[in-house]
Every structure is written in C-alpha cells, then in structure tokens.
VODO-961434 format. One record per residue: x negated, y, z of N, C-alpha, C in turn. Coordinates in steps of 0.02 Angstrom, whole numbers, plus 32768, in hexadecimal, padded with zeros to 4 digits. Each point is the difference from the previous one (the first is absolute). Example, Ala and Ser with C-alpha at 12.3 -4.5 7.8 and 13.67 -1.06 7.14 Angstrom:
<atoms>
7D6C7EE48186802D803B80007FD3803C8000
801280357FDC7FD6803B8003802780378025
</atoms>
This chain:
<atoms>
B4447CBC37577FDA7FE2803D805F80118021
80137FC4801380488009802E8008802D8035
803E800A7FF2800C803E80437FF47FD8803D
7FF28006803A80137FF8804D80257FE5800E
80087FEC8019804A7FB8801B7FF8801F8060
801A802D7FFB80097FE6806680377FCA8018
7FF17FEC801A802C7FDB80267FFE80198034
7FEA7FD880438017801F80417FA6801F8012
8006801B803D7FCE800080147FAD7FD87FED
800E7FC380227FDE7FCB7FFE7FEE7FDD7FC9
803D80027FC77FE97FEC7FC27FEF80257FDA
800F803980147FB980377FC97FDC80017FCB
7FC07FBD80427FC67FF37FDA7FF97FBF8005
80657FD37FDF7FF97FC77FF5801E7FF37FD1
7FFE7FD27FB980037FF07FDE802C7FD37FDD
800A7FC8804B80197FD2800B80317FE87FBC
803E8036800F80457FEF7FFF7FF780397FAC
7FE580277FF87FFB80397FCA80027FB87FC1
802080137FB47FF780077FDC7FFC7FB47FF7
7FFC7FD6800980247FBE80167FAD7FD47FFC
7FB98036801C7FCE7FD1802C7FF77FDB8017
7FC37FDE800280197FC5802E7FC280298028
7FF17FFC802D7FC7801A80287FEF7FDD8041
7FD08000801E7FDE7FD080438021801B802D
800C8044801D80078018803E7FC1800B801B
8006802180517FF28031801280167FF6804E
7FC47FF8803380287FEF80497FE08036801E
7FDA80577FE1800F804A7FF9802F80167FF2
80348033801E802D80137FD07FF680367FD5
7FD58032801A7FF7802E7FE07FA77FD97FC1
80097FFB7FC57FC57FEF7FCB7FF380117FBA
7FD27FFB80007FFB801A7FAA801A7FC87FE3
801080017FBF80077FD27FC8800F80057FD4
80017FDD7FC7801080157FB380137FCD7FE5
802780017FD680177FD07FC77FCD80147FC5
801E7FC87FCF7FE680017FB980217FE17FCE
803380087FC780137FEA7FD77FEA7FF97FD2
7FD27FD97FCB7FE17FE87FC6801B7FF37FE0
8008800D7FAA7FF87FC47FCC7FC67FEF7FD8
7FEE7FCB80317FCC7FBB7FD27FED7FE37FA9
7FCF80107FF980227FEF7FB67FC67FAD8006
80287FDC802680007FC97FEB80267FCD801C
7FF97FA7801680307FE68013800480078047
8014800D804080237FF680447FCC7FD2801E
7FFE7FCA7FD07FC07FAE80307FBE80387FF8
7FEA801F7FC37FB7801A7FFA7FEE803E803E
8030801980068010803B803B7FEC7FE58028
80337FC6800D7FFF7FC980567FA97FF47FEB
7FED7FD47FCB7FC57FF380247FA580237FEE
801A803D7FEA7FC7803D7FEF80138038805A
802A7FDD80167FEE803280447FF97FD6802B
800F7FB07FFF7FEB7FC280277FC980108006
7FBE7FE17FAF7FD5801A7FF87FC180248011
80278036802A7FD2802F8003800880128052
801A7FCF8027801F7FFA80427FCA7FCD8023
800F7FDE7FC07FBB7FBA80217FE37FF57FDD
7FD480307FC47FB980147FF97FE080218024
8019803680367FE1802080257FC97FD48022
7FC3801380057FD6804F7FFD7FDD7FEF7FA3
7FEA7FB97FEF7FD87FF27FC3801A80227FBD
80487FCE7FEF8008800D7FDB8047805B7FE9
7FF87FF080398026806880077FFE801C8031
800E8045800F7FFD800D8039801F804F7FF2
803E80028041802380417FF87FBF80307FFB
801480487FD17FED80207FEE80128048802B
802A800180307FFE801980177FEE7FFC8038
7FE5802E80077FC57FF680637FFF7FB78019
7FFE7FBB7FBD7FD67FC0800B803C7FE18039
80308024800E802B7FDE802C80027FA17FEB
803A7FD6803A800E7FC47FE380477FE47FFC
800F7FDB7FF2804C7FDD7FDE7FF17FC7801A
80697FEE80227FE67FD5801180437FD47FD6
7FF87FB97FFE805880177FEB802D7FCC801F
8015800C802080377FD1802780467FE57FEC
803B80017FD4800C7FDF7FE87FFB800E7FB5
803A7FC17FD37FF7800E7FCA804B7FCE7FE7
801B80187FC9802F7FF37FDA800A7FF17FCE
80267FF07FCF7FEC800A7F9C8013804B7FF8
8042802C803B800480367FF07FE2803A8020
7FF97FE7802A7FB5802F80647FB77FFA8006
7FF380267FF87FCE7FEA804B7FF7802E802F
7FF6800B804B7FEE800B80247FC08005802F
7FCB804E7FF97FB07FED8022801480488013
7FC37FF480207FEB803980237FB5801D7FFF
7FDD802E7FF87FCD80317FF07FC9800F8059
7FDA7FD980117FD8802B80347FC580347FE0
8002804380217FE5802C7FEC7FBC7FE47FF1
7FE280447FE07F9C7FEA80037FEB7FF88033
8012804080247FDC8006804880237FD78044
803F7FC27FE07FFE7FD5802480378020803F
801280397FEE8036802C803780307FE97FF9
803880017FB580457FE67FF37FFD7FDA7FE3
80737FE680097FDD7FDE7FD8804A80207FEB
80167FE17FAE8059800C7FF380097FBE7FCD
80298023800680407F9F7FDC8028802B7FBD
7FF67FDB7FE280157FFA7FB4802F7FDC7FE9
803A7FF37FCF80297FCA7FE37FF6801B7FC1
800F7FC87FC2801080107FE280067FD07FBB
8053800C7FF780307FDB7FD48012800B7FAF
80047FDF7FE07FE97FFD7FA380537FD67FE0
800D80247FD8802B7FFA7FEE7FE380047F97
80137FC580027FF27FEC7F92802C80367FCA
7FCB80287FE6803480087FBE7FCF7FE67FC7
802C801C7FBF7FF37FDF7FE57FA180127FDF
7FDD7FC37FF87FCD801A80067FD380428027
80187FF480277FED802E806180097FF48032
8003801A802680057FE08059800880508003
80397FF980438028804680247FCD7FEC8055
7FBD801B80127FFB8000803B80218033802F
7FFC7FEF80528024804080137FB67FF28038
7FFF800B801C7FD9802880518002801B8024
7FE37FEE80348030802980547FB280028013
7FDF803180377FE97FF5801C7FFA8025804D
800A7FD880277FF8802D80597FC37FF8802C
80158055800D7FB57FF98038801A7FC78041
7FDE7FF7801D80117FC080367FFD802F8035
7FCC804C800A8026802B80357FFF8029801B
80118037800C800F80387FFD7FEB803E7FCB
7FF980187FD47FF580157FD8804480357FC3
7FCF802F7FFC8037803B7FCB7FE67FFE7FD1
7FBB803C7FD27FDF7FED7FC37FC57FCA8027
7FEB7FD87FB37FC87FD07FEC7FDB7FFC7FE4
7FF780487FE97FCF7FFD7FA47FF67FC17FD6
80567FEE800480137FF77FCC7FE07FBB7FF4
80077FCD80457FDD7FC2802380487FBA7FF3
803280387FFC80427FB77FF67FF880007FAA
800F80417FF0800C80107FAE7FAD7FBA7FEC
7FC8801980087FCA7FBE7FF3801C7FE2800E
80167FE6803580077FB77FFC80267FC87FE1
801980167FE8803180007FCD7FD87FDD7FAF
7FEE80407FF47FE780277FAC7FCA7FBF8014
7FCB7FF1803A7FCD7FFE7FD480007F967FF4
80337FEA800F80167FC87FFE800A80037F90
800D80227FE180357FFA7FDD7FCC802A7FC4
7FEE802680167FEB80327FC87FC87FE37FDE
7FF780217FAC7FD17FE67FD07FC380078007
7FF07FF07FA97FBB801A7FE47FF680578010
802A80197FCD803980317FDE80008019803C
80017FFE80438009803E80507FCD7FF58009
7FB07FD97FED7FD17FFD80267FF37FD9802C
80257FC9801980087FCE80037FE47FC47FEC
7FE87FCD801A7FDD7FC17FFE80207FB48019
80157FDE7FB9803A7FE5800C7FD77FC77FE8
801B7FAE80327FDF7FD6801480127FCA7FC6
8039800B7FFE802C7FBC7FC68044801A7FCB
800D802B801D802980287FC77FFF80387FF7
7FEF80137FCD8006804B7FFD8028802A7FD6
8041800980258030803C7FCA7FFE80408013
803B801B7FF1800180607FFB805780038022
7FE48048802880557FF6803C802A803B7FF2
802080177FE6802F8031801B80288021804F
7FE9802D801C803A8015803D8034800F7FE7
802F7FE88028804B80057FF38019801F8035
7FED800680497FFF801A802D7FCE7FFA8044
7FCE80457FEB7FF17FFB80578008804A8043
80187FC280268021802E80287FE28007805D
7FC97FFE801F7FE180358035804D80088027
7FD37FDB804C802B801680277FF180628014
801D80118022800B8046801C7FA9800E8022
7FE0801B7FD57F97800280167FEC7FEE7FF1
80177FD97FDA7FC87FB97FDD7FE780157FBB
7FDE7FF37FDB7FE480217FBC801F7FB87FC9
7FE0800F7FC380027FC17FCB7FC780217FE2
7FC47FFB7FF97FE080127FBB7FCA7FE17FEE
7FFA7FD07FDD7FCF7FE87FD57FCE8000801A
7FDF804C7FF77FBB8018801780077FDF802E
7FF87FFE804C80117FC880277FD87FE6801E
80367FCD7FB47FF17FB280067FBD7FDE7FE6
7FD5802B7FDE7FB67FD87FD87FD8802C8034
7FFF801780287FD0802180247FAC7FE68004
7FEC7FDA7FF07FD57FAB7FF27FCF80097FBF
805B80097FD37FDF80077FB97FF8803C7FCA
7FFE80348026801880457FF17FB180257FE9
7FE1800B80377FBF7FF7800A8017804C802A
801180058030801E804880187FE480308039
7FC27FB880057FD0801F80517FB8802F7FDC
802C802E7FDD7FBD80507FFD7FF380218032
7FBD800E7FF47FEE803D80127FFF80447FE9
801C803D804A800580197FD17FE980247FA7
7FD07FF5800F7FDC80327FD27FF37FCF7FC6
801B7FCD800680117FEE7FBF7FFD7FA07FF7
7FAE800780257FDA7FBD801780117FDA8016
80037FC4800080147FC680277FD17FF98043
801E7FFB80307FDC802780657FBF7F887FDC
7FDA8022802D7FD27FDD8008802F7FA9803F
7FDD7FE57FDD800B7FB380297FDF80018052
80307FEC801A7FBE8011804E7FF97F96800C
7FCA800380117FE77FB5800F801C7FDA8026
80107FB67FF580077FFA80607FCA7FE28020
8018801A80407FE17FF180317FD17FBE8001
7FA3800E7FF77FDA7FF5800580067FA78017
80167FD4803F800C7FD48015802F7FDE7FB9
803B800D7FCA802A80157FDE7FBC7FF37FA7
7FE380217FF07FEF802A7FD07FCD7FC07FE0
80087FD77FC07FCE7FEE7FE77FCE80087FDB
802480517FE07FE180177FAE7FC8801C802C
7FB7800F7FDD7FCA8014800E7FE4803E7FE9
805B801A7FDF7FED80487FF8804580237FE3
800E803C802C804F801A80127FF780167FBF
805E7FD57FDA802780247FC5801780427FFA
7FF5800C7FD58002805F7FEB802C7FF57FDE
80378006802380427FE37FD5800980367FB4
7FE88057800A800080057FC07FEB80087FBE
7FCD7FDB800F7FEF7FEF7FE780187F9B7FB3
80177FFE801E80177FC07FF98030800E7FC3
7FE57FB07FD2802780067FB380307FCF800A
802680147FBD80537FE17FEA802F80128022
8004803B802680238002801D8002800A8041
7FF57FDA80177FE77FEE80577FE38022803E
7FEE803A7FE67FD380478035805D801C7FE6
804B7FE47FF08035800E801E80207FE78025
7FDF7FB78015802C7FD780367FE18026804B
801B801B80137FD8800E8046802C7FE58025
80457FE07FF480097FC6803C7FEB7FEC7FF5
7FF47FB980487FE57FCC8006802A7FC87FF0
804180087FF4801E7FD07FF0800A7FB8800A
7FF37FFA80567FE47FB6800780407FE6802D
80187FD6801B801F7FD980167FE97FEC804D
7FD98023800E7FDD800380417FEB8031800A
7FF18031804D7FEC803D80147FB780017FFA
7FF480317FF47FBB802F7FE97FEF80488016
7FE1800A80107FEF80448014801580577FBB
800C8019801E801F80367FDA7FBE80177FEB
8014800B7FC27FE780367FD17FDD7FBA7FD2
801E7FC380107FC67FCA7FDE8022800C7F9D
7FF180137FD780127FE77FBE800D7FA47FF0
80257FFA7FB380187FCD7FEB7FAE7FD98011
7FC780177FD87FBE7FE77FE97FF27FDD8053
7FFF803D80247FCA7FFD804480387FC0802A
80437FF77FF87FFB7FC88025801D7FB37FE8
8011800B7FC47FD37FC37FCF7FD07FDF8018
7FC580247FD07FCB800780047FCB7FF7803E
8009802C802B7FD07FFB803B801F8000804E
804F7FF37FFD80157FFB80577FFE7FAC7FF1
7FE07FEA801D80037FB2801F80408000802C
802E7FFB7FF68037800F802680387FFB7FE0
7FF080047FB0801F7FFC7FB77FD87FA77FDD
7FE57FFF801C7FE67FD07FC780277FD77FEC
80357FF8802580547FAA7FE58015802C7FBB
7FF98043801C8038801F7FB07FC780187FDC
803C80287FB87FD680087FD0803980437FEF
7FDC803E7FCB802B80147FFA802D7FDA7FD6
803A80417FE9804A7FDB7FE47FDB7FD97FBF
80477FD87FFC7FDE7FE57FB4801280097FD1
7FED80287FD1800A80287FD77FF680307FF8
7FCB800780247FF7806280097FEB80097FB9
7FCD7FE07FE97FDF80187FC68029800D7FB8
804F7FF6801C802E80087FC7802D80288016
80108037803C800E802380057FE880497FF3
804280337FDF7FF780317FD07FC7802A8022
8003801A802D7FAB802980177FBE7FE58002
7FF17FA37FF17FE17FEA7FE87FED7FE97FB9
802D7FD97FDF7FE67FE77FD27FCD7FE47FD9
7FF47FDC80237FC97FF780007FD480037FB6
80177FCB7FDE7FE880057FBD7FFE800F7FC0
8043804380147FEF80317FE17FB0803C7FDF
7FFC7FE680537FC6803C80187FBB7FCA7FDF
80017FAC7FEE7FA67FF880007FFC80037FAE
7FD57FEB7FEA7FD9800B7FBD80397FB67FE8
801D80207FE280167FC37FBD7FE27FC27FF1
7FDA80157FD77FB97FF17FD97FC67FFC8020
7FFD800F80297FC57FDB803280097FF88034
7FD37FFB802E7FED7FE3804D8003800C802C
801D800E80327FF9803280457FDC7FDC8049
7FEA801E80147FED7FEF804A7FFC8022802C
80137FEF801980357FE580477FB88022804F
801F802D800B7FCA8010803880188011804B
7FC87FF4802A80397FDF80547FF3804E8013
804E800080328033804A7FF57FD48024803F
7FBB7FDA801F7FFC8003802D7FAB80268009
7FE17FB57FDD7FAD80117FE8800180257FCF
80297FE67FC77FCF80287FCC7FDF7FAB7FE5
7FFD7FD2800F7FFA7FCB7FE1802F7FDA7FAB
7FD27FF87FD680317FDD7FD180047FB48017
804F7FF9800080207FBC7FF980217FD47FD9
7FF780267FD3803C7FCB7FB7800D800F7FCB
7FC980107FC380187FEE7FCD80417FF47FBD
805080327FF67FFD7FB77FEF801B802A7FB9
802C7FEE7FCC7FF77FCD80067FB37FE57FCC
7FF47FA680077FCE80037FF580037F937FF3
7FE280027FB880287FCB7FEF80547FF17FCF
801D802C801D804880078009800F80377FE4
8032800D7FDE803B80467FF780088026801D
801080297FF780188032802C80627FE08014
7FFE7FF87FEA805E7FE67FFF7FFA7FC0800A
7FAC7FE3800780117FC0803F7FEF8008802F
7FE0803C801B7FF180168041803A80228027
803980227FCE8026801B800580517FDC8021
7FFB7FC37FD480327FDD800F7FD27FCC8047
7FEC7FED80047FDC7FD0803B800E80318048
7FE9803C7FD180178049805780527FFA8018
801680057FBE80617FED7FE2801E7FDB8053
7FCC7FC27FD880357FA380177FE2800A804F
7FD4800F801F7FDE801B804D80248044802D
7FEE80157FD18040804B80297FAE8035801F
7FCA7FCE7FEF7FB9803B801E7FD27FE57FD2
7FD1802C7FE07FCA80137FD37FD87FAD801A
800F7FD47FBE7FDB7FB67FFD7FBB80087FD7
7FCC7FE8800E7FBB800C7FD47FF57FB2801C
7FD87FF17FBF7FEE7F967FE07F9D80238022
7FE17FC280017FD97FE2800B7FBB80267FE6
800380187FC27FD580337FE3800380478011
803C8021801A80178036802F7FE580118023
7FD87FE58030800C8009803B7FC47FF97FF7
7FDA803580327FB4801880207FEA7FE38043
7FCF7FAB7FD6800E7FCC80497FAE8046801D
7FE4801680017FD18035803B802F8029802A
80427FFB7FEC801480338033804F80038014
80087FC77FE580467FCD801F7FF57FD7801A
801B7FF0803C7FE77FCE802D80547FF48011
7FFD7F927FEB80497FEE7FDF7FF07FBC803D
80328016804080147FC0802980147FCF8008
7FDA7FBA7FCA80247FC87FEF80428004803F
7FD77FE1802A80477FEB8051804780387FE7
7FEA8039801D804B80368011801B7FFC7FC5
7FBA801A7FD9802180107FA6801580688003
7FCD800D80318002803180037FB4802B7FEF
802480377FBD7FBD80257FEB7FE38052800C
7FCA7FFD80207FE5802E80157FAF80317FD4
7FF8801480027FC1803F7FD27FE57FEA8036
7FAD80177FE27FCC7FF7803580088037800F
8013801F8005800D80548031804D7FE78028
80087FBB801D802280088033804480117FE2
80237FF87FCF8033802D7FF480457FB57FEA
802E7FF6801A804B7FD47FF4801C80097FB0
7FE97FDE7FE3801680057FBA80377FDE7FE4
800B7FDB800B803A7FC780007FF87FAA8026
800A7FD27FB380077FC480297FE17FF47FAA
7FFE7FB180027FE17FF07FC1802B7FB48007
802780037FC980317FB07FEA800E7FDC7FC2
7FC87FE780067FF47FE07FD1804F7FD37FD8
800080057FCC80317FD27FBE800B7FD07FE8
801380077FCF80077FD37FB27FAD80077FDD
8010804680157FC180077FCA7FBD7FFB801C
7FFC8002803C7FB1800E8027800280188026
7FDD802680277FDD801D8035802680587FE1
804080278043802380227FF97FF5804D8032
7FD680377FF9800E803B80358029800D7FFA
802C801080268046803980027FD98033802D
8012803B7FF07FE0803B801B802D8038801F
7FF680138032802D805780027FD280317FE4
802A80087FE97FF5804B7FBD7FCA80278027
8034800E804F7FD78039803D7FB47FF77FFF
7FE37FDC7FFF7FC17FD1801B7FCF800E7FCE
803680017FB07FAE80017FEA801A802E7FB4
800A805B8042802180337FC17FC980498013
7FB77FCB801E7FC7802B7FF57FFB802A7FD9
7FB5802D80097FDE800D7FCE7FA17FFD800D
7FE97FD67FBE7FC37FE4803E7FED801C8013
7FBA7FF680227FD7801F803D7FD580247FD4
7FD5803280097FD7802780047FC07FEB8003
7FCF7FE87FB47FE27FED800B7FA0801F8036
</atoms>
C-alpha cells in the first residue's frame, strides 16, 4: 500500500493532485476516498467496454455485488470515464473517475472515488466503487462482455477508509449466516405482497441457494427477506429476476451438482411441487448451453410439468400453481423456452 500523502487539512482526504490521479472532487472538505491503480491483462478498449457494459446492463445483465448500488455514467472519452454510484439504501452518492493508459497487451487503469458528503470511515465503499467495475471471474465477479485478470499496483484509501475485497462481495459470499452455522430462516413478505401459498424454508433450499439470504433486488423489500423470498414470493419485485448467471457463481455451480447422466427434477422453492425435469429430449450439454446463452436455467417444452407451471402468454410471466413467481417465457428460434430463476426451483419434494 502506498504511503499516506499529507498535503493540507482539506486535502488530507482528497487525492486530486496526488500521484497524477484524476479525481472527481467533492463539496465536502473532509470526506472518505480511495484511489486504485491496476494493470489489466487486456486492451484499454476492452476495459472501457466492460465497465460501460456493467453500468448500462443494470439491473438485468449485471448488478453491483457490493450491496446493490446503482452506477451512472456521467461522461466518457477515449481515455477517461466519470461515474457516480448511489448506495443500495439510496442514502449516499459517490463519484469516481477512471483514466486508461495503453501498454503492450495490457492497460493501466487508474481510478479515484470520492464521497460527496462529510465522512471518514467508509467500510471500503470507495475502494469497492472502483474495483467492482473491472474485477474478473477469478476475483469472484461476473463479467458482461470481457473477462480479464488484473494486478493491483497501488491502493490508497484516505485516512479512516479501508480497502478490503471481502467487503465488496457481500452479496456473493454467502456471509449472512446465523451463529449456529445454519442459515437463518427467511421472513415472508407482508401478506398483501405475498403470492406464495407456503413459506419458503431457507435452510432447506438446494444448489447453494440456502446461502443467499440477502434479497439482492433493486427495489426495497422487507427486512429478513432472502433472495428466494424476494424474487419468488414478493409481488413488488415481479419485474425483476435473480442476478444473471447466478447458477454459475462459485457457491452455486449448478451443473456440477446435477447428475450428468440422468434427469433432475426441479421443485417449487415454496410448496415443493415438481415443476421442471431436465434434460429431456436433449443432452446435459445442450441444457447447459441453453442456460449459458440466456443467463438463467432454460427449459424446453418437454421439460415442463404443465400441471404445475402456469404460463401467461400475454405478460410472458411464469408462475407455479402454488403462486410462486418462477421467471419468464421467452421463445427463441428453437421454439418455446422457459427462462427460470434458480432461486424459485430450488425446493425439495413436498411430503406425500
């Protein structure tokens, strides 16, 4: 970590002039900030394209894993990007600037993030503001158009601020676990918003979904709702899905948990009704490829239990007979296709 550069009382918390970084500035004299320089194993064009794709892809193609903040692109040029990020609780806005310097088969990216309000401690927020826009799959992040590795060359948080990668992946690390070691049960949505006929038992969900106790949706829901409860039962989130490519994240790794030579039945996360069986009439590789192409588990007509799956061809919304929201009906050139939230089909068979 670079040494702290003490300039003046006001600039102690601002890196606008230090080390040649371009910083966005802040109206707050004392404010938390962080600057990061990284060597990216890709062209600067690819680095810029990936950052912009993450911002423009919110919330469906990409979401901020650091407590679901929202980024906005303020300005761009060939060698700079200026952005802002609003925190997931909608209380605070930070601004950041990135600059890009091309190397041979690489790009040096220098970023500076500054709080816009008086602050000292930031729980790594300014560091995460920067890192979440260029981190790769090897870091536990989900790329949109380009995946690349990066090597940190300088990380300089302001006095009182921190720079911990573990703080950035709060939604992806499955850290919200009760003291007993068992995942706490999820709270149901308020009755007026609850579409499910049965409550979801969080610690019995399969495929790693039991560890997803944070709702991870871009609209407010009630405290205690898990990802499954919010996405599958809370009608306030009906327009939103679980994070794209959730099925492939390290703690989920869906296809590593399926019987490669058999057929898996997927059950309703709330009521336990059988909903889909896959693969049927195709190989596991074809099922995987279909899912990879869309970003959510994707089923074909022969794999749908039509006694328990309700498809609204007008709205394209897919629900179960138990009222659980499952996903979307999105036919393609191959025919009918059901693109489904894994969180909502991670249940076990209901007792007979």
